[in-house]
Each structure stands twice: as structure tokens, then as C-alpha cells.
BAVOSE-953835 format. One line per 4 residues: their letters; for each residue y, z, x of C-alpha. Coordinates in steps of 0.02 Angstrom, whole numbers. Each point is the difference from the previous one (the first is absolute). Layout:
BEGIN
A = Y/Z/X ~ ...
This chain:
BEGIN
MKAV = 1086/1984/-251 ~ 71/-50/164 ~ -8/-181/35 ~ -116/-34/150
GIRD = 104/-95/141 ~ -50/-92/152 ~ 35/168/105 ~ -139/96/-93
VAKL = -120/-137/51 ~ 43/7/185 ~ -2/186/-6 ~ -177/0/-71
AGVS = -64/-146/122 ~ 90/87/143 ~ 93/-153/39 ~ 185/-56/24
VTTV = 73/-83/-166 ~ 30/-158/107 ~ -187/-8/12 ~ -40/33/-187
SHVL = 122/-142/-39 ~ -71/-121/115 ~ -178/32/-68 ~ 39/5/-188
NETP = 115/-155/16 ~ -134/-102/115 ~ 150/-29/122 ~ -66/-141/109
HTRV = -10/25/195 ~ -3/184/-8 ~ -123/93/120 ~ -75/145/-103
AEET = -188/51/19 ~ -113/-34/-131 ~ -49/185/-9 ~ 180/44/-29
RNRV = 24/-134/-135 ~ -153/71/-90 ~ 79/165/1 ~ 169/-59/-62
REAA = -90/-83/-137 ~ -110/146/-54 ~ 164/100/9 ~ 91/-116/-112
QTLG = -148/-10/-123 ~ -17/201/-8 ~ 185/16/-52 ~ 6/-153/-107
YGPN = 133/-82/102 ~ 33/-184/21 ~ 144/-108/79 ~ 156/-32/-104
RVAQ = -33/-178/-38 ~ 178/-23/-55 ~ 75/67/137 ~ -123/-93/120
ALRT = 43/-167/-81 ~ 192/31/15 ~ -33/39/184 ~ -136/-142/44
RRSG = 57/-128/-126 ~ -175/-3/-58 ~ -58/47/-167 ~ -182/33/38
LVGL = -66/-130/-142 ~ -106/-143/21 ~ -21/-127/-141 ~ -164/-76/-49
LSEE = 40/-183/-85 ~ -185/-24/-93 ~ -60/-131/-113 ~ -71/46/-156
IATT = -28/181/39 ~ -61/34/-184 ~ -131/-139/-7 ~ -83/-7/153
PHAG = -131/143/65 ~ 53/-54/189 ~ 190/62/-16 ~ -45/181/-20
RIIL = -101/10/166 ~ 139/-96/92 ~ 123/137/-74 ~ -110/150/36
GAQE = -23/-67/183 ~ 197/-2/17 ~ 26/150/-88 ~ -105/103/108
AARA = 67/-70/159 ~ 182/26/-62 ~ -35/175/-38 ~ -66/26/173
HGLT = 159/-69/68 ~ 112/110/-113 ~ 51/-163/-107 ~ -3/-34/-179
LVIV = -57/-163/-77 ~ 98/-91/-133 ~ -95/-123/-114 ~ 55/-156/-82
SADR = -117/-109/-99 ~ 30/-193/12 ~ -63/-141/-106 ~ -123/-105/110
GNSA = 73/-158/-94 ~ 175/20/68 ~ 68/-103/147 ~ 65/56/167
EAHR = 172/-13/-73 ~ -49/102/-157 ~ -66/139/110 ~ 166/14/77
ADVQ = 42/109/-149 ~ -144/115/25 ~ 44/25/184 ~ 183/25/-28
ALID = -71/143/-131 ~ -58/91/158 ~ 135/-39/97 ~ 125/66/-117
RQVD = -108/162/15 ~ 33/6/180 ~ -184/-19/61 ~ -21/-4/178
AILY = -130/-124/1 ~ -98/-106/-121 ~ -195/-37/-15 ~ -22/-170/-95
ATMY = -185/-11/-85 ~ -70/-142/-78 ~ -141/12/-126 ~ -121/-101/115
HRKI = -9/-77/180 ~ 117/-152/-2 ~ 149/-79/82 ~ 165/39/-86
SLPP = 177/-50/13 ~ 120/148/47 ~ 139/65/-110 ~ 154/-40/105
NLSD = 72/178/3 ~ -170/79/66 ~ 85/-46/172 ~ 133/136/-34
LPAV = -116/139/67 ~ -176/42/71 ~ -135/-79/-101 ~ -192/-14/14
LIDA = -112/-114/-113 ~ -168/58/-82 ~ -132/-121/-28 ~ 110/-155/23
TDGT = 77/-101/145 ~ 170/-92/0 ~ -76/-142/94 ~ 141/14/138
GRLP = -53/173/73 ~ 186/68/-40 ~ -61/161/-51 ~ -148/109/43
SVVP = -150/-14/-117 ~ -167/73/-35 ~ -153/-95/-87 ~ -176/16/-37
DEGG = -121/-80/124 ~ -63/-127/-128 ~ -116/-85/120 ~ -66/158/72
GAVA = -35/70/-175 ~ -105/-154/-36 ~ -94/1/164 ~ -57/192/-41
AVRH = -66/-61/-181 ~ -93/-146/56 ~ -57/76/152 ~ -76/139/-103
LAEA = -99/-138/-105 ~ -57/-89/147 ~ -60/162/87 ~ -97/24/-159
GHRR = -84/-156/47 ~ 83/-121/-129 ~ 10/-183/54 ~ 61/-70/-157
IAFL = 163/85/-33 ~ 128/-81/-125 ~ 180/37/-18 ~ 103/11/-159
NNDD = 183/-33/62 ~ 163/0/-68 ~ 83/-163/-40 ~ 175/67/34
DVPA = 85/-54/166 ~ 28/162/72 ~ -26/90/164 ~ -152/104/-70
TRGR = -85/-163/-58 ~ 7/-97/162 ~ -44/174/99 ~ -151/38/-95
LAGY = -62/-174/0 ~ 16/-2/189 ~ -92/171/32 ~ -143/-69/-114
RKVL = -20/-152/117 ~ 19/108/157 ~ -159/93/-47 ~ -94/-154/-53
AEYG = 47/-65/176 ~ -47/169/78 ~ -176/-9/-80 ~ -36/-190/20
IPYE = 6/-26/-190 ~ 62/-168/-54 ~ 152/-5/-102 ~ -38/-74/-171
EKLV = 132/-70/-123 ~ -112/32/-138 ~ -9/189/37 ~ 194/17/-16
GESV = 101/-13/-168 ~ 182/55/-42 ~ 83/48/-161 ~ 119/129/-66
SEPA = -36/166/66 ~ -36/80/-166 ~ -150/59/-82 ~ -33/-146/-133
EAYE = 52/-136/113 ~ -126/61/134 ~ -139/21/-131 ~ 3/-185/-30
LAKE = 14/-33/193 ~ -140/107/44 ~ -104/-95/-129 ~ 29/-160/73
VLAR = -29/57/180 ~ -154/117/-30 ~ -89/-155/-106 ~ 51/-132/132
SEPT = -40/96/155 ~ -127/144/-27 ~ 73/127/123 ~ -72/161/37
ALFC = 190/76/31 ~ 163/-6/-60 ~ 165/39/74 ~ 145/10/-121
YNDR = 194/-20/42 ~ 34/156/-97 ~ -86/141/-106 ~ 56/-88/-171
MAMG = -97/-168/41 ~ -143/106/45 ~ -3/70/-165 ~ 1/-161/-79
AYRA = -151/-50/128 ~ -95/155/-66 ~ -1/-69/-178 ~ -49/-179/58
AREL = -142/85/102 ~ -69/99/-148 ~ 13/-171/-118 ~ -104/-91/131
GLKI = -123/142/-4 ~ 34/59/184 ~ 0/177/47 ~ 130/69/117
PEDL = -57/48/141 ~ -170/-36/-11 ~ 31/-199/-40 ~ 164/-8/54
SVVG = 113/105/110 ~ 196/1/-25 ~ 138/55/98 ~ 190/5/-69
FDNQ = 168/23/74 ~ 161/131/-39 ~ -111/147/-33 ~ 89/23/-184
EIIA = -94/152/-22 ~ 6/0/-192 ~ -103/-172/8 ~ -97/26/165
ANLF = -70/177/-32 ~ -26/-29/-188 ~ -103/-173/12 ~ -193/34/-17
PGLT = -68/4/127 ~ 175/59/104 ~ 70/-147/94 ~ 0/-11/190
TVAL = 181/-58/39 ~ 134/4/121 ~ 155/111/-4 ~ 170/-48/22
PHYE = 111/110/109 ~ 139/26/-124 ~ 19/195/37 ~ -4/-44/193
MGAW = 127/-139/-25 ~ 123/114/-92 ~ -14/123/132 ~ 16/-126/144
ALET = 158/-73/-76 ~ 90/169/-31 ~ -44/59/189 ~ 67/-169/57
AAEM = 170/38/-103 ~ 6/170/74 ~ -20/-58/174 ~ 153/-121/-20
LAEG = 96/133/-71 ~ -39/125/131 ~ 70/-126/129 ~ 165/-5/-89
SDRP = -14/-173/-80 ~ 78/-29/-160 ~ -51/-200/0 ~ -157/-78/-1
AAGP = -101/3/176 ~ 14/-160/102 ~ -138/-123/-29 ~ -108/-104/-15
FEPV = -141/108/-41 ~ -183/-36/-25 ~ -82/83/-155 ~ -91/147/27
RLPC = -184/-19/-70 ~ -87/158/-55 ~ -185/-1/-18 ~ -92/-29/-170
PLVP = -147/120/14 ~ -165/-38/-99 ~ -34/130/-141 ~ -192/4/-12
RDSV = -71/21/-188 ~ -162/-57/-80 ~ 18/-185/-34 ~ -69/-60/176
APAR = -192/-2/33 ~ -104/-93/142 ~ -25/-179/-29 ~ -153/-46/-88
EP = -157/-74/87 ~ 5/-196/-13
């Protein structure tokens, strides 16, 4: 069979070869009507034609590859959503994602080798994702090409970054409890000094102030944010403060709180309403009753980062954009299930 060429696409679409080239290669600063663009794409799809990436790379000195450096891809449920968001956005821009898994424990200097592995593969830009929201030190060679941080900041604003709105997510969670009539709302927080710990506490306190609810130290506890430690902490907080509702730093802590409530003879949500954070569906949707929680925008962060990198590339940049940048905070929406009920009558 005869190979399909660009002239065949132009003929079927009823446009010039130059127009087909501009559309399929997404050449910046070209004026082509959206109706014409759609006609060219449909013709190319019908004929099974795609741009010659090798020839395109030689001409533009661009590979069409974007590297994603993500910590612990195999061991965290969050990385998959970040990758999916970035991958689908990349596809929409005619880009291909190249993924490297990094060890979270490595220093910035050690991550230099991970970044270099992507640079050696001639990626046009790099997305650097951490396992959870925190401030990081940048690998020195990350300044060699356009780069975007996901779920992290570098403290200096040197690179564009996208993070969850931790405080806003906590406000959504605690406000949901307050709107259900709860006034004795306890908070099981993480004991690790990271932005999520501080942001979620700030959101909790903000809602208490909005509703004129006094802040009480005995209603707040801190521990390792895992089920076993949260179970012990929840027993202490529930026994000493007798709250009607419990806001947990994450869904794993809520799992521990469910066990503590059951052992203390408290029914959820009749006696105790519980809200988590993270929306780890394997936990939240499978607790009984289903856990009301707050979703982290991992898919959206991955897509935003890729879109930002694509914009830099469209502008012809081969170096990081000039900062300083303020982190972009994406909303963390409430995911209602069955663990919240109206507060008991006093």
C-alpha cells in the first residue's frame, strides 16, 4: 500500500500543505480558523497520518518529550493520578511523557542523576512531582531546561509550582461538620512539620472562628498519620473531650478513629461524625459507613503542570521561566459519603 503523506491530508481537507503542517505541528503564532484545524485533524485521523517526529525534531530541535520525575511511583496511590493528568494533557498537545521513578529519601544532589537521565533522553521540559506537599531543594541541573514542580515548592519561587489548597480543603471539611450542627469538633492532626499539617490546622481554626466556636487544646491531638497511631490518639481525644465530630488529617487516621470509636461504644455517624482528607478510595469508600472526606487534586495538578510546560515550550523557551513565582493552589473538594449526621441534641 502507498504510504500516506502530508499532501494526501491536504487534498482531503481541502487546504494547503503549509496549513496541514501548521495544524499538526501546532506551530505557534499561526492564524488558522478552528473549523479548518478540525477539518485537518479529521482528515489526518481518517488517513492514519501523523507528523514525522524525527524530521520535526531535526527541524525544531525539539523531541516532543516531557519528562516526569516522580517519587515512589510504585508505592503511593497519588502518583498514578498525577501521571494520568499529565499524560492526558500531553496527548492533547502532541507531546509524549517519559517517566522516571525517584527515591524520596535521596538528596537534591542525588536526584541530579535522575534529572540527568531525562536530559540525556533529550526531553524538552521536566515535571518534578513529590510524594506529598512540602518544600524541597532543587537538583542543580533542573535549571538546564523548562521545569515545573508538582505538589512541592522550592521556597524561593524560582520555578512555577502547583500545590493543593490545604487550608481550603480543611475549611470545606470542618464547615461541613459545623453546618450539620456540630460545635464540639475534635481534630486529629499529623505530627510532621509539613505544609499540609499547618494548612489543615489553620483551616480548622478558621471555621471555628467563623462559627464562634472556642478553640480548645484538648480537642486537638497530634501523632504519626497512620491507622495504629491514630487509633491510640483517637481513644485519648474521645475520652478526654467527648466531641460529637472528628476531623482527621487523612483517611488513614480516620481508619484508626473508626476502630477507637467502635471500642468506646460510639456509632458512626449517630454518635460521632467523622471526616477525613485525601480521598484514598480504597480506604474511604470501603470503610463502613463510607467516609466523607476531601479529595486532593492530583489529576488536576498533573494536568496543570503539563499545560504550564507546554506554554513555555510554545513560547520558544529552552530554559526555566523567570520567577519568582507564587505557588498555584488548586481546590480540594469535599466528597460526601455516610459518616456525617446532624449533631445530637444536648
